C-alpha positions in Angstrom: 75.9 4.7 -219.9 77.1 5.9 -223.3 78.6 9.3 -223.6 77.4 11.7 -226.3 80.1 13.1 -228.5 80.3 16.5 -229.9 81.6 17.7 -233.2 83.9 20.7 -233.0 85.1 22.9 -235.9 88.2 24.9 -235.4 90.4 27.0 -237.6 94.1 26.2 -237.6 97.0 27.9 -239.3 98.7 25.9 -242.0 101.7 25.6 -239.7 99.6 24.0 -236.9 97.9 21.7 -239.4 101.3 20.6 -240.7 102.5 19.8 -237.1 99.2 17.9 -236.4 99.7 15.8 -239.6 103.3 15.1 -238.7 102.3 14.0 -235.2 99.5 11.8 -236.5 101.8 10.2 -239.2 104.6 9.5 -236.7 102.3 8.0 -234.2 100.1 6.0 -236.6 97.1 7.9 -235.3 94.4 10.1 -236.8 94.6 13.8 -236.4 91.5 13.6 -234.2 93.2 11.1 -231.9 96.2 13.4 -231.6 94.0 16.3 -230.6 92.2 14.1 -228.1 95.5 13.0 -226.6 96.8 16.5 -226.4 93.7 17.6 -224.5 94.0 14.7 -222.1 97.7 15.3 -221.5 97.0 19.0 -220.9 94.3 18.2 -218.4 96.6 15.8 -216.6 99.5 18.2 -216.3 97.1 21.1 -215.4 95.7 19.0 -212.5 99.2 18.2 -211.3 100.2 21.9 -211.3 97.0 22.7 -209.4 98.1 20.1 -206.8 101.3 22.1 -206.2 103.6 19.9 -208.3 106.2 21.2 -210.8 106.8 19.8 -214.3 110.5 19.5 -214.9 112.4 18.5 -218.0 115.9 17.2 -217.4 118.3 15.4 -219.7 119.9 12.3 -218.2 123.3 13.1 -216.7 122.8 16.9 -216.8 122.1 19.1 -213.8 120.4 21.8 -215.9 116.6 21.5 -215.8 113.7 23.4 -217.2 110.6 24.1 -215.3 107.6 24.0 -217.6 104.9 26.6 -217.2 101.5 25.7 -218.8 99.6 28.9 -217.9 
């Protein structure tokens, strides 16, 4: 079964557009693909948090860690 797609128009600040362009350029993707990936990643991490997991960033070899809060 084919999925219908929807067109979405949003207003972004020039700073956010610049970041979006940079991410698209550095990954060789379109800005649309970068937004889709960001939404997918956000959903994944939100689901993991709802399951009771923590999202932790830690540099290799360091004991300091940062717990990420996506709320």
